C-alpha positions as a LaTeX table, in Angstrom:
\begin{tabular}{lrrr}
\hline
Residue & $x$ (\AA) & $y$ (\AA) & $z$ (\AA) \\
\hline
Met1 & $-0.70$ & $-20.25$ & 10.85 \\
Val2 & $-1.36$ & $-16.43$ & 11.69 \\
Gln3 & $-0.27$ & $-14.33$ & 14.50 \\
Glu4 & $-1.88$ & $-10.58$ & 15.26 \\
Lys5 & $-0.78$ & $-8.34$ & 17.51 \\
Phe6 & $-0.22$ & $-5.20$ & 19.17 \\
Ile7 & 3.77 & $-4.13$ & 18.69 \\
Thr8 & 5.46 & $-0.26$ & 19.33 \\
Ala9 & 7.48 & 0.97 & 16.51 \\
Gly10 & 8.92 & 3.83 & 14.65 \\
Gly11 & 7.39 & 5.28 & 17.83 \\
Tyr12 & 3.85 & 4.28 & 17.10 \\
Ala13 & 1.79 & 1.52 & 18.59 \\
Thr14 & 0.66 & $-0.75$ & 15.32 \\
Arg15 & $-0.71$ & $-3.28$ & 14.65 \\
Ile16 & 0.64 & $-6.20$ & 12.86 \\
Lys17 & $-0.28$ & $-10.09$ & 11.66 \\
Cys18 & 2.20 & $-12.46$ & 10.55 \\
Tyr19 & 1.39 & $-15.33$ & 8.77 \\
Gly20 & 4.13 & $-18.32$ & 8.38 \\
Phe21 & 6.21 & $-16.94$ & 10.83 \\
Asp22 & 5.60 & $-19.93$ & 13.50 \\
Lys23 & 9.12 & $-22.02$ & 13.28 \\
Gln24 & 12.10 & $-20.45$ & 14.57 \\
Thr25 & 14.16 & $-21.59$ & 11.59 \\
Asp26 & 12.56 & $-20.07$ & 7.91 \\
Asp27 & 14.44 & $-19.08$ & 5.25 \\
Arg28 & 11.57 & $-18.20$ & 2.94 \\
Pro29 & 11.63 & $-15.10$ & 2.12 \\
Val30 & 8.77 & $-12.61$ & 3.82 \\
Leu31 & 6.81 & $-10.09$ & 2.20 \\
Leu32 & 5.63 & $-6.75$ & 3.95 \\
Leu33 & 2.06 & $-5.75$ & 2.51 \\
Leu34 & 1.09 & $-1.95$ & 2.93 \\
His35 & $-2.48$ & $-0.95$ & 1.67 \\
Gly36 & $-3.94$ & 2.10 & 0.48 \\
Tyr37 & $-5.53$ & 5.29 & 1.44 \\
Leu38 & $-9.04$ & 4.08 & 3.75 \\
Glu39 & $-8.38$ & 0.78 & 3.75 \\
Ser40 & $-6.09$ & $-1.38$ & 7.04 \\
Leu41 & $-4.19$ & $-4.22$ & 6.53 \\
Asp42 & $-8.16$ & $-5.85$ & 6.96 \\
Val43 & $-7.81$ & $-5.84$ & 3.08 \\
Trp44 & $-5.26$ & $-8.53$ & 2.80 \\
Asp45 & $-6.57$ & $-10.71$ & 4.21 \\
Asp46 & $-8.14$ & $-12.90$ & 1.17 \\
Phe47 & $-5.08$ & $-12.52$ & $-0.94$ \\
Val48 & $-2.47$ & $-13.68$ & 1.77 \\
Pro49 & $-3.09$ & $-17.03$ & 1.75 \\
Ser50 & $-2.56$ & $-16.60$ & $-2.42$ \\
Leu51 & 0.93 & $-16.04$ & $-1.40$ \\
Ala52 & 2.30 & $-19.56$ & $-0.76$ \\
Gly53 & 5.93 & $-20.17$ & $-0.23$ \\
Val54 & 6.78 & $-16.98$ & 1.93 \\
Arg55 & 6.18 & $-15.76$ & 4.65 \\
Val56 & 3.81 & $-11.94$ & 5.29 \\
Ile57 & 3.86 & $-9.55$ & 7.09 \\
Thr58 & 0.59 & $-7.09$ & 7.12 \\
Met59 & 0.66 & $-3.82$ & 9.47 \\
Asp60 & $-2.18$ & $-0.75$ & 9.36 \\
Ile61 & $-0.07$ & 2.17 & 8.30 \\
Pro62 & $-0.73$ & 3.96 & 11.90 \\
Gly63 & $-3.23$ & 6.48 & 11.67 \\
His64 & $-5.60$ & 3.43 & 9.22 \\
Gly65 & $-7.31$ & 0.68 & 10.81 \\
Ile66 & $-6.46$ & 0.47 & 14.76 \\
Ser67 & $-2.67$ & 1.63 & 15.47 \\
Glu68 & $-1.39$ & 5.28 & 16.32 \\
Ile69 & $-2.43$ & 8.62 & 15.62 \\
Arg70 & $-0.15$ & 11.08 & 16.72 \\
Gly71 & 0.17 & 14.64 & 16.03 \\
Asp72 & $-0.95$ & 17.37 & 13.07 \\
Ile73 & 1.03 & 15.02 & 10.42 \\
His74 & 1.53 & 11.02 & 9.41 \\
Thr75 & 4.52 & 11.98 & 7.09 \\
Met76 & 5.78 & 9.29 & 4.87 \\
Glu77 & 9.49 & 9.93 & 6.25 \\
Glu78 & 7.89 & 8.83 & 9.45 \\
Met79 & 5.65 & 6.23 & 7.86 \\
Ala80 & 8.31 & 4.45 & 6.69 \\
Gly81 & 10.58 & 4.29 & 10.49 \\
Val82 & 7.74 & 2.16 & 11.04 \\
Val83 & 8.13 & $-0.13$ & 8.17 \\
Ala84 & 11.69 & $-1.06$ & 9.69 \\
Gly85 & 10.15 & $-0.67$ & 12.81 \\
Val86 & 8.17 & $-4.03$ & 12.02 \\
Ala87 & 10.53 & $-5.50$ & 10.28 \\
Asp88 & 13.20 & $-5.40$ & 13.40 \\
His89 & 10.26 & $-6.86$ & 15.86 \\
Thr90 & 9.59 & $-9.67$ & 13.32 \\
Gly91 & 13.55 & $-10.23$ & 13.11 \\
Val92 & 13.84 & $-9.66$ & 9.87 \\
Glu93 & 16.63 & $-7.56$ & 7.60 \\
Lys94 & 16.32 & $-8.03$ & 4.36 \\
Phe95 & 12.96 & $-8.10$ & 2.76 \\
Trp96 & 9.90 & $-7.31$ & $-0.54$ \\
Leu97 & 7.86 & $-4.50$ & $-0.26$ \\
Ala98 & 4.93 & $-4.03$ & $-1.92$ \\
Gly99 & 2.32 & $-1.01$ & $-1.87$ \\
His100 & $-0.78$ & $-0.27$ & $-2.41$ \\
Ser101 & $-1.34$ & 3.46 & $-3.96$ \\
Met102 & $-0.63$ & 4.78 & $-0.03$ \\
Gly103 & 1.06 & 2.07 & 0.91 \\
Gly104 & 3.57 & 2.61 & $-2.29$ \\
Tyr105 & 4.62 & 6.21 & $-1.52$ \\
Val106 & 5.69 & 4.71 & 2.34 \\
Ala107 & 7.75 & 2.46 & 0.33 \\
Ala108 & 8.85 & 4.95 & $-2.00$ \\
Glu109 & 9.87 & 6.71 & 0.93 \\
Phe110 & 11.71 & 2.54 & 2.30 \\
Leu111 & 13.55 & 2.40 & $-0.66$ \\
Ala112 & 14.95 & 5.50 & $-0.06$ \\
Arg113 & 16.39 & 5.23 & 3.82 \\
Phe114 & 16.76 & 1.79 & 3.90 \\
Pro115 & 17.53 & 0.75 & 0.18 \\
Glu116 & 19.95 & $-2.19$ & 2.25 \\
Arg117 & 17.16 & $-3.63$ & 3.71 \\
Leu118 & 15.29 & $-5.17$ & 0.41 \\
Gly119 & 15.31 & $-7.70$ & $-1.29$ \\
Gly120 & 12.45 & $-5.63$ & $-4.75$ \\
Ile121 & 10.19 & $-3.24$ & $-3.93$ \\
Ile122 & 6.85 & $-3.75$ & $-5.70$ \\
Met123 & 4.83 & $-0.44$ & $-6.41$ \\
Phe124 & 1.02 & $-2.13$ & $-6.44$ \\
His125 & $-1.44$ & 0.63 & $-8.59$ \\
Ser126 & 0.77 & 3.57 & $-7.05$ \\
Thr127 & 3.73 & 6.24 & $-8.40$ \\
Pro128 & 6.85 & 7.73 & $-6.86$ \\
Asn129 & 5.49 & 10.91 & $-8.70$ \\
Pro130 & 4.16 & 13.70 & $-5.96$ \\
Asp131 & 0.92 & 15.05 & $-5.43$ \\
Ser132 & $-0.26$ & 17.68 & $-8.11$ \\
Asp133 & $-1.68$ & 21.23 & $-7.36$ \\
Ala134 & $-4.82$ & 19.93 & $-8.31$ \\
Lys135 & $-4.11$ & 16.72 & $-6.60$ \\
Lys136 & $-3.57$ & 18.63 & $-3.27$ \\
Glu137 & $-5.96$ & 21.10 & $-3.61$ \\
Gln138 & $-8.38$ & 18.03 & $-4.22$ \\
Arg139 & $-7.28$ & 15.67 & $-0.24$ \\
Ser140 & $-7.52$ & 19.83 & 1.39 \\
Arg141 & $-11.30$ & 19.53 & 0.61 \\
Glu142 & $-11.31$ & 15.86 & 1.74 \\
Ile143 & $-10.21$ & 17.41 & 5.34 \\
Glu144 & $-12.46$ & 19.34 & 5.05 \\
Leu145 & $-15.60$ & 17.59 & 4.09 \\
Val146 & $-13.91$ & 15.50 & 6.83 \\
Arg147 & $-13.80$ & 18.21 & 9.54 \\
Ala148 & $-17.64$ & 18.66 & 8.93 \\
Gly149 & $-18.76$ & 15.40 & 9.27 \\
Lys150 & $-19.14$ & 14.56 & 6.39 \\
Lys151 & $-16.96$ & 11.17 & 5.60 \\
Asp152 & $-19.90$ & 9.46 & 4.55 \\
Leu153 & $-18.85$ & 11.24 & 1.58 \\
Leu154 & $-15.45$ & 9.50 & 1.15 \\
Ala155 & $-17.20$ & 6.63 & 1.29 \\
Ala156 & $-18.84$ & 6.63 & $-1.49$ \\
Thr157 & $-15.67$ & 7.34 & $-4.34$ \\
Val158 & $-14.86$ & 3.69 & $-2.70$ \\
Glu159 & $-16.16$ & 2.13 & $-5.81$ \\
Lys160 & $-14.16$ & 4.25 & $-7.60$ \\
Gly161 & $-11.36$ & 1.71 & $-6.99$ \\
Phe162 & $-12.99$ & $-0.73$ & $-9.20$ \\
Ala163 & $-12.88$ & $-1.16$ & $-12.81$ \\
Ala164 & $-16.74$ & $-0.14$ & $-14.37$ \\
Asp165 & $-17.28$ & $-3.69$ & $-14.95$ \\
Asn166 & $-16.22$ & $-4.98$ & $-12.06$ \\
Arg167 & $-18.58$ & $-3.01$ & $-9.80$ \\
Arg168 & $-21.10$ & $-4.98$ & $-9.65$ \\
Arg169 & $-19.87$ & $-8.37$ & $-8.76$ \\
Phe170 & $-17.58$ & $-6.98$ & $-6.09$ \\
Asp171 & $-20.54$ & $-5.06$ & $-3.83$ \\
Asp172 & $-20.23$ & $-7.26$ & $-1.37$ \\
Val173 & $-16.23$ & $-6.26$ & $-1.26$ \\
Ile174 & $-17.53$ & $-2.28$ & $-1.96$ \\
Glu175 & $-19.62$ & $-2.80$ & 1.53 \\
Asp176 & $-16.86$ & $-3.85$ & 3.26 \\
Leu177 & $-14.48$ & $-1.55$ & 2.61 \\
Lys178 & $-16.95$ & 1.35 & 2.48 \\
Glu179 & $-17.68$ & 0.35 & 6.22 \\
Gln180 & $-13.72$ & 0.52 & 6.70 \\
Val181 & $-13.58$ & 4.40 & 6.17 \\
Val182 & $-16.51$ & 5.33 & 7.84 \\
Leu183 & $-14.67$ & 3.29 & 11.56 \\
Thr184 & $-11.71$ & 4.93 & 10.61 \\
Glu185 & $-10.54$ & 7.41 & 12.71 \\
Asp186 & $-11.15$ & 11.61 & 11.33 \\
Glu187 & $-7.86$ & 12.93 & 12.69 \\
Gly188 & $-6.52$ & 9.32 & 10.81 \\
Val189 & $-7.42$ & 10.19 & 7.65 \\
Ile190 & $-6.39$ & 13.62 & 8.42 \\
Val191 & $-2.96$ & 13.38 & 9.59 \\
Leu192 & $-2.55$ & 10.54 & 6.25 \\
Leu193 & $-3.38$ & 12.96 & 3.17 \\
Arg194 & $-1.40$ & 15.87 & 5.27 \\
Gly195 & 1.15 & 13.45 & 4.93 \\
Met196 & 0.61 & 12.41 & 1.24 \\
Met197 & 0.11 & 16.26 & 0.87 \\
Gln198 & 3.87 & 16.66 & 1.61 \\
Arg199 & 5.00 & 13.66 & 0.06 \\
Arg200 & 8.49 & 13.60 & $-1.56$ \\
Asp201 & 9.34 & 13.28 & $-6.00$ \\
His202 & 11.02 & 10.15 & $-5.57$ \\
Asn203 & 11.40 & 9.40 & $-9.59$ \\
Glu204 & 15.24 & 9.73 & $-8.92$ \\
Thr205 & 14.81 & 7.63 & $-6.54$ \\
Phe206 & 13.67 & 4.58 & $-8.65$ \\
Arg207 & 16.35 & 5.71 & $-11.41$ \\
Gln208 & 19.21 & 5.39 & $-9.67$ \\
Ser209 & 18.13 & 2.45 & $-7.04$ \\
Pro210 & 20.02 & $-0.56$ & $-7.89$ \\
Val211 & 16.91 & $-2.59$ & $-5.85$ \\
Pro212 & 14.52 & $-4.51$ & $-8.22$ \\
Gln213 & 11.59 & $-2.84$ & $-9.21$ \\
Leu214 & 8.02 & $-3.42$ & $-9.98$ \\
Phe215 & 4.75 & $-1.23$ & $-11.15$ \\
Ile216 & 2.31 & $-3.50$ & $-10.83$ \\
Met217 & $-1.01$ & $-1.38$ & $-12.91$ \\
Gly218 & $-5.10$ & $-1.70$ & $-13.82$ \\
Asn219 & $-5.80$ & $-1.01$ & $-17.81$ \\
Lys220 & $-8.89$ & 0.45 & $-16.06$ \\
Asp221 & $-7.92$ & 2.55 & $-13.26$ \\
Glu222 & $-9.28$ & 5.61 & $-12.09$ \\
Tyr223 & $-6.80$ & 7.15 & $-10.26$ \\
Ile224 & $-3.75$ & 6.05 & $-11.83$ \\
Pro225 & $-4.97$ & 6.05 & $-15.97$ \\
Leu226 & $-3.06$ & 3.80 & $-18.38$ \\
Glu227 & $-1.88$ & 6.80 & $-20.36$ \\
Val228 & $-0.11$ & 8.16 & $-17.07$ \\
Ser229 & 1.33 & 4.09 & $-16.39$ \\
Thr230 & 2.13 & 4.12 & $-20.06$ \\
Ala231 & 4.14 & 7.26 & $-19.34$ \\
Leu232 & 6.05 & 6.23 & $-16.07$ \\
Arg233 & 7.13 & 2.94 & $-18.59$ \\
Glu234 & 8.89 & 5.06 & $-20.73$ \\
Glu235 & 10.60 & 7.05 & $-17.60$ \\
His236 & 12.08 & 4.01 & $-15.59$ \\
Pro237 & 13.36 & 1.53 & $-18.12$ \\
Gln238 & 14.93 & $-0.11$ & $-15.07$ \\
Ala239 & 11.13 & $-1.66$ & $-13.65$ \\
Gly240 & 9.76 & $-3.64$ & $-14.41$ \\
Phe241 & 5.61 & $-3.45$ & $-15.25$ \\
Val242 & 2.67 & $-5.84$ & $-15.59$ \\
Tyr243 & $-0.55$ & $-4.76$ & $-16.81$ \\
Leu244 & $-4.16$ & $-6.20$ & $-14.71$ \\
Pro245 & $-6.57$ & $-5.96$ & $-18.24$ \\
Gly246 & $-9.49$ & $-6.70$ & $-16.26$ \\
Ser247 & $-8.64$ & $-4.09$ & $-12.70$ \\
Gly248 & $-9.38$ & $-0.79$ & $-11.98$ \\
His249 & $-7.29$ & 0.43 & $-9.17$ \\
Met250 & $-7.90$ & $-3.30$ & $-6.42$ \\
Gly251 & $-5.49$ & $-5.04$ & $-8.44$ \\
Phe252 & $-5.17$ & $-8.28$ & $-6.23$ \\
Val253 & $-8.88$ & $-8.17$ & $-5.54$ \\
Glu254 & $-10.62$ & $-7.97$ & $-8.99$ \\
Glu255 & $-7.70$ & $-10.58$ & $-9.76$ \\
Pro256 & $-5.83$ & $-12.03$ & $-7.66$ \\
Asp257 & $-4.37$ & $-14.89$ & $-9.25$ \\
Ser258 & $-2.48$ & $-12.53$ & $-11.92$ \\
Ser259 & $-1.65$ & $-10.40$ & $-9.06$ \\
Thr260 & $-0.17$ & $-13.71$ & $-7.06$ \\
Asp261 & 1.60 & $-15.19$ & $-10.23$ \\
Ala262 & 3.50 & $-11.56$ & $-10.72$ \\
Ile263 & 4.76 & $-11.35$ & $-7.36$ \\
Leu264 & 6.09 & $-14.16$ & $-7.18$ \\
Ser265 & 7.32 & $-14.50$ & $-10.52$ \\
Phe266 & 8.98 & $-10.95$ & $-9.09$ \\
Ile267 & 10.64 & $-12.85$ & $-5.94$ \\
Gly268 & 12.27 & $-15.81$ & $-7.86$ \\
Leu269 & 9.57 & $-18.45$ & $-6.79$ \\
Pro270 & 6.58 & $-20.48$ & $-9.58$ \\
\hline
\end{tabular}
């Protein structure tokens, strides 16, 4: 059973979907999935049914999808507070948290602020690194594109998220994601770009945390190249790493079975 609704979480009107919350008593683990930049909770719709044995929550990170936009910036700290509010609303005290790309930045902040609430954290094509100066400049250029009414140029970059040899196979998905970019409100793009630019370095947070950690990376990821994810693995011996050989930045679309296996194994399910 899927329940979709709007709630107030962390002070933001937030759209969520809950899968498997129709029973009053259910001791299955809960997995909360956070989408990436220029996405919404809808990006998980085809993936969630494969996650047998867990209850799942997805949400629109405020600024994307049809959740609320407030002020000039949505910091990762604020968004972590929204995640806590979503968990509170659904009556979940402890859960597993997976963040794709930008969602991983929110998840990293949640790990720093609410570690006692996590059974484990999954960084899905994401890192605990802050933005480099070059990346901040790129995000500033994206803000100017949005302000200039050229959001379609951002939509054109969607296919870069897929491995080059997968793009034709996932052409329909890519077109849907491009449409999502166009539908995302301009201010929503801008406030989250600003939030990502200002996020903290959480490498030490991960190294010092006793919370179980898993990084899922794509061997063909153009946003997090293999040499970067390999270096990250060397810097974080406390974490588990899974590499998807045929994936770019969208492993849950490109290699859903392997992604599912990695997640369920990490949670401790067969």
